[in-house]
C-alpha positions as CSV (number, residue, x, y, z in Angstrom):
1,X,13.9,17.6,-64.2
2,X,16.3,19.7,-62.6
3,X,13.7,22.5,-62.6
4,X,11.5,20.1,-60.2
5,X,14.1,19.2,-58.0
6,X,14.4,22.1,-55.3
7,X,10.3,21.3,-55.3
8,X,10.8,17.7,-54.4
9,X,13.4,18.4,-52.1
10,X,11.6,21.4,-50.1
11,X,8.7,19.2,-49.8
12,X,10.5,16.5,-48.8
13,X,12.3,18.4,-45.8
14,X,8.4,19.7,-44.8
15,X,7.0,16.5,-44.5
16,X,10.0,15.4,-42.5
17,X,10.0,18.6,-40.3
18,X,6.2,17.2,-39.7
19,X,7.4,13.7,-38.8
20,X,10.3,15.5,-36.8
21,X,7.0,17.5,-35.1
22,X,4.5,14.9,-34.7
23,X,7.4,12.9,-32.5
24,X,8.7,15.5,-31.1
25,X,4.9,16.6,-29.5
26,X,4.3,12.5,-28.5
27,X,7.6,12.5,-26.5
28,X,7.0,16.0,-24.6
29,X,3.1,14.5,-24.4
30,X,4.7,10.7,-22.6
31,X,7.0,13.4,-20.5
32,X,4.1,15.5,-18.9
33,X,2.0,12.8,-18.3
34,X,4.2,10.7,-16.4
35,X,5.2,13.8,-14.2
36,X,0.9,14.2,-14.1
37,X,1.3,10.6,-13.1
38,X,3.9,10.8,-10.4
39,X,2.2,13.9,-8.9
40,X,-1.1,12.0,-8.4
41,X,1.0,8.8,-7.4
42,X,3.4,10.4,-5.1
43,X,2.5,13.9,-4.1
44,X,-1.3,12.9,-2.7
45,X,-0.2,13.2,0.9
46,X,-1.3,16.7,1.5
47,X,-5.1,15.5,1.0
48,X,-4.8,13.2,4.0
49,X,-4.8,16.2,6.4
50,X,-8.7,15.9,7.3
51,X,-10.8,12.7,8.7
52,X,-10.9,10.0,6.0
53,X,-10.7,6.7,5.1
54,X,-7.5,5.0,4.4
55,X,-7.5,2.5,1.6
56,X,-4.2,0.4,0.9
57,X,-3.3,-1.9,-1.7
58,X,-1.5,-5.0,-1.1
59,X,-1.0,-6.8,-4.4
60,X,1.0,-8.6,-6.9
61,X,4.4,-11.1,-4.4
62,X,4.5,-10.0,-0.7
63,X,8.4,-8.8,0.5
64,X,7.3,-6.7,3.1
65,X,9.6,-3.9,1.9
66,X,10.2,-1.3,4.0
67,X,8.0,1.3,1.5
68,X,5.2,-0.5,2.5
69,X,5.7,-1.2,5.8
70,X,6.1,2.9,6.7
71,X,3.3,3.6,4.5
72,X,0.8,1.4,7.0
73,X,2.9,3.3,10.0
74,X,2.0,6.6,8.5
75,X,-2.0,5.6,8.0
76,X,-2.0,4.3,11.7
77,X,-0.5,7.9,12.6
78,X,-2.7,9.9,9.9
79,X,-5.8,11.7,10.2
80,X,-7.8,8.5,8.7
81,X,-10.5,7.4,11.0
82,X,-10.5,4.1,9.5
83,X,-8.3,1.7,6.7
84,X,-9.4,-0.4,4.5
85,X,-7.0,-3.3,3.0
86,X,-7.5,-3.8,-0.3
87,X,-5.5,-7.6,-1.3
88,X,-5.3,-9.0,-4.8
89,X,-2.3,-11.4,-3.5
90,X,-1.3,-14.9,-4.3
91,X,1.1,-14.5,-1.7
92,X,5.4,-14.3,-1.1
93,X,7.7,-14.3,1.7
94,X,6.4,-16.0,5.6
95,X,8.1,-13.1,6.8
96,X,7.7,-10.5,4.4
97,X,3.7,-11.4,4.9
98,X,4.4,-11.6,9.1
99,X,6.0,-8.3,8.8
100,X,2.5,-6.9,6.9
101,X,0.3,-8.6,9.1
102,X,1.9,-7.3,12.6
103,X,2.0,-3.9,11.5
104,X,-1.8,-4.0,10.6
105,X,-2.4,-5.4,14.0
106,X,-0.4,-1.9,15.4
107,X,-2.8,0.0,13.5
108,X,-5.8,-2.0,14.5
109,X,-5.0,-0.7,18.3
110,X,-5.4,3.0,17.3
111,X,-8.4,2.7,14.4
112,X,-10.4,-0.5,12.8
113,X,-9.0,-1.8,10.2
114,X,-11.2,-4.1,7.6
115,X,-9.6,-6.6,5.0
116,X,-11.2,-6.5,1.6
117,X,-10.1,-9.2,-0.7
118,X,-10.2,-8.2,-4.5
119,X,-9.9,-11.6,-6.7
120,X,-7.3,-13.3,-4.3
121,X,-5.7,-13.9,-1.2
122,X,-3.8,-16.8,-1.5
123,X,-1.1,-17.6,1.1
124,X,0.6,-14.8,2.4
125,X,-1.7,-12.3,1.0
126,X,-4.7,-14.8,3.5
127,X,-1.7,-13.9,6.2
128,X,-2.0,-10.2,5.4
129,X,-5.8,-10.1,5.1
130,X,-5.7,-11.9,8.8
131,X,-4.4,-8.4,9.9
132,X,-8.2,-6.8,9.4
133,X,-11.0,-6.4,12.3
134,X,-13.1,-8.4,9.6
135,X,-12.7,-10.2,5.8
136,X,-14.8,-9.2,3.3
137,X,-14.9,-11.4,-0.2
138,X,-16.6,-11.6,-3.7
139,X,-18.3,-14.9,-3.6
140,X,-15.7,-15.9,-6.3
141,X,-12.6,-14.3,-5.1
142,X,-10.0,-16.7,-3.8
143,X,-8.6,-17.2,-0.4
144,X,-6.5,-19.7,1.9
145,X,-3.8,-21.5,0.7
146,X,-2.7,-22.2,4.2
147,X,0.5,-23.6,3.9
148,X,4.5,-23.1,3.4
149,X,6.4,-24.3,1.1
150,X,11.1,-24.3,0.5
151,X,11.7,-24.4,-3.2
152,X,15.1,-25.1,-5.2
153,X,16.7,-26.2,-8.4
154,X,18.7,-29.2,-8.7
155,X,20.8,-29.7,-11.5
156,X,22.8,-32.5,-10.1
157,X,22.0,-35.1,-12.8
158,X,22.4,-32.6,-15.2
159,X,25.9,-31.8,-14.0
160,X,26.7,-35.8,-14.3
161,X,25.6,-36.1,-18.1
162,X,27.4,-33.2,-19.2
163,X,30.7,-34.6,-16.9
164,X,30.6,-31.1,-14.5
165,X,31.5,-31.8,-10.8
166,X,31.0,-28.8,-8.3
167,X,33.5,-29.4,-5.9
168,X,32.6,-28.0,-2.2
169,X,34.6,-27.7,1.1
170,X,32.2,-26.7,4.3
171,X,32.5,-26.9,7.7
172,X,29.5,-29.1,8.6
173,X,27.3,-31.7,6.4
174,X,24.3,-29.1,6.6
175,X,26.5,-25.7,5.9
176,X,24.5,-24.3,2.6
177,X,22.4,-27.0,2.1
178,X,20.4,-28.4,0.1
179,X,22.7,-27.3,-2.6
180,X,21.3,-27.7,-6.3
181,X,24.4,-28.7,-8.1
182,X,24.4,-32.4,-5.2
183,X,22.0,-34.7,-4.4
184,X,19.9,-33.3,-1.6
185,X,21.0,-35.7,1.7
186,X,18.2,-37.1,3.6
187,X,19.8,-35.3,7.0
188,X,19.2,-32.0,4.4
189,X,15.8,-32.7,3.5
190,X,14.7,-33.3,6.6
191,X,16.7,-29.9,8.0
192,X,14.5,-28.2,6.0
193,X,11.1,-30.1,6.8
194,X,11.7,-29.0,9.9
195,X,11.8,-25.3,8.7
196,X,8.7,-25.7,6.7
197,X,6.5,-27.6,9.4
198,X,7.7,-25.0,11.9
199,X,6.3,-22.0,10.1
200,X,3.2,-24.1,8.6
201,X,2.4,-24.7,12.5
202,X,2.9,-21.1,13.2
203,X,0.6,-20.2,10.1
204,X,-2.2,-22.9,11.1
205,X,-2.0,-21.6,14.7
206,X,-2.6,-17.5,13.6
207,X,-5.7,-19.0,11.6
208,X,-6.8,-20.5,14.4
209,X,-6.6,-17.6,16.6
210,X,-7.5,-15.0,14.9
211,X,-10.6,-16.8,12.9
212,X,-11.9,-18.7,16.2
213,X,-11.4,-21.8,14.8
214,X,-11.6,-25.2,16.4
215,X,-9.0,-28.0,15.8
216,X,-11.2,-30.0,13.5
217,X,-12.5,-26.8,12.0
218,X,-8.5,-25.4,11.1
219,X,-8.0,-29.0,9.7
220,X,-10.9,-28.9,7.3
221,X,-9.0,-25.5,5.5
222,X,-5.6,-26.4,6.2
223,X,-4.7,-28.1,3.6
224,X,-3.1,-25.9,1.3
225,X,-6.2,-25.8,-0.9
226,X,-7.6,-22.6,-2.3
227,X,-11.6,-21.7,-1.6
228,X,-14.0,-19.6,-3.3
229,X,-15.6,-16.7,-0.8
230,X,-18.4,-18.5,-1.2
231,X,-17.1,-21.8,0.2
232,X,-15.0,-19.7,3.0
233,X,-17.6,-17.8,4.7
234,X,-19.7,-21.3,6.0
235,X,-15.7,-22.1,7.0
236,X,-15.2,-19.1,8.8
237,X,-11.9,-18.1,6.5
238,X,-14.1,-14.7,5.6
239,X,-16.9,-12.6,7.7
240,X,-19.0,-11.3,4.6
241,X,-19.4,-11.2,1.3
242,X,-19.0,-8.0,-0.4
243,X,-16.5,-5.1,-0.9
244,X,-15.5,-2.0,-0.3
245,X,-18.5,-0.9,-0.2
246,X,-20.0,-3.4,2.1
247,X,-16.6,-3.0,4.0
248,X,-17.4,0.7,4.7
249,X,-21.1,0.7,5.8
250,X,-19.5,-2.2,8.7
251,X,-17.4,0.4,9.5
252,X,-19.9,3.0,10.0
253,X,-22.4,0.8,11.4
254,X,-20.2,-1.6,13.9
255,X,-17.2,0.8,14.6
256,X,-18.7,4.1,14.7
257,X,-16.7,6.0,11.6
258,X,-18.5,9.1,10.7
259,X,-20.6,8.8,7.6
260,X,-19.7,10.3,4.5
261,X,-16.2,10.0,4.9
262,X,-14.4,10.0,1.5
263,X,-12.1,6.9,0.9
264,X,-8.6,8.0,0.2
265,X,-5.9,5.9,-1.6
266,X,-2.2,5.8,-0.3
267,X,0.6,5.1,-1.9
268,X,3.9,4.3,-1.7
269,X,6.7,7.1,-2.4
270,X,8.6,7.0,-5.1
271,X,11.7,4.7,-5.3
272,X,14.0,3.8,-8.0
273,X,14.9,0.5,-5.8
274,X,11.3,-0.3,-6.4
275,X,11.2,0.3,-10.2
276,X,8.6,3.1,-9.8
277,X,10.0,4.6,-13.3
278,X,8.8,1.2,-14.9
279,X,4.9,1.5,-13.0
280,X,4.9,5.5,-14.2
281,X,6.2,4.3,-17.8
282,X,3.6,1.5,-17.6
283,X,0.8,3.9,-16.7
284,X,2.1,6.7,-19.1
285,X,2.4,4.4,-22.3
286,X,-1.4,3.1,-21.6
287,X,-2.9,6.4,-21.3
288,X,-1.4,6.9,-24.5
289,X,-2.6,4.1,-26.2
290,X,0.2,1.9,-26.7
291,X,-0.8,-1.1,-24.7
292,X,2.3,-3.4,-25.5
293,X,4.8,-1.2,-24.2
294,X,2.6,-0.9,-21.1
295,X,2.4,-4.3,-20.5
296,X,6.0,-5.3,-21.4
297,X,6.9,-2.6,-18.7
298,X,4.5,-4.5,-16.0
299,X,6.3,-7.4,-16.5
300,X,9.8,-5.9,-16.1
301,X,8.7,-5.0,-12.8
302,X,6.9,-8.1,-11.6
303,X,10.3,-10.0,-12.8
304,X,12.1,-7.7,-10.0
305,X,9.6,-8.8,-7.4
306,X,9.9,-12.0,-8.2
307,X,13.6,-12.2,-7.8
308,X,12.9,-10.4,-4.7
309,X,11.6,-14.0,-2.9
310,X,14.0,-15.6,-1.1
311,X,13.6,-18.2,2.2
312,X,10.4,-20.0,2.9
313,X,7.4,-19.0,1.1
314,X,3.6,-18.7,1.5
315,X,2.4,-18.5,-2.0
316,X,-0.3,-20.4,-4.1
317,X,-0.2,-21.3,-7.9
318,X,-1.4,-23.6,-9.8
319,X,1.4,-26.0,-9.8
320,X,2.3,-26.0,-6.0
321,X,-0.5,-25.2,-4.3
322,X,1.1,-25.7,-0.9
């Protein structure tokens, strides 16, 4: 037994070294891949120095963040001959959606802008789509959800049940109302309703103007519902069926964009405040085959986006379609 001990020890050490080597190589590979992904994502500006068609992705919850607004401005000042805005969003804040819409219309004064609905352009996502000179969507894409909502939790009954009362001293009855710690007064409810109605009227006016609708046509689509692309075409919510290929063909035929130009994707620069590190981690884990880790990184980033929502919302989801 004493003669075999050194051999077993040597074998254990070799096995441990192999394990350490494996994990070191894996870690270095993940780091290298993250660097490559970062370079591809954030270092592509140099490829935009020649004429091309720019593609902008508006995905997820819309907040009108500075990085997105700056990206749209940069595209407007670039060598891009036209812009395709690809949208996959249930909406977000009304103000954020309005900011992106306004910036797209400024770009449209210099070069044609086309919106392509990638599965969903609802509420604030549809506001962004209205920034295009033409809207394309597939038959089964979802568009519309024209409406505004204001949501807040009210836990006053729960506090009464457990015997907790939150005392508030304020300068006037409507200051800091609604307050989730107390029943919502009729006056506070009326004040919030006035905000919602005012924003809703703005949204409807934008749709009516951009889509050239009559009052009756607007009333048909402005009740908060979503429509498929197939339904949306005769209702004037979109202009044509299709995606990027059809958008490029229209730009060439109707807007005089040179044929054969490459479509180049523009992306936001790296920013810790936007959790770019989580996006990089998701891409790296996915490339290495770690699907669960990639999904976790995406969920963390999505939670951060959701936490950024504040104020009046133009957003669509199953539980609240207004």
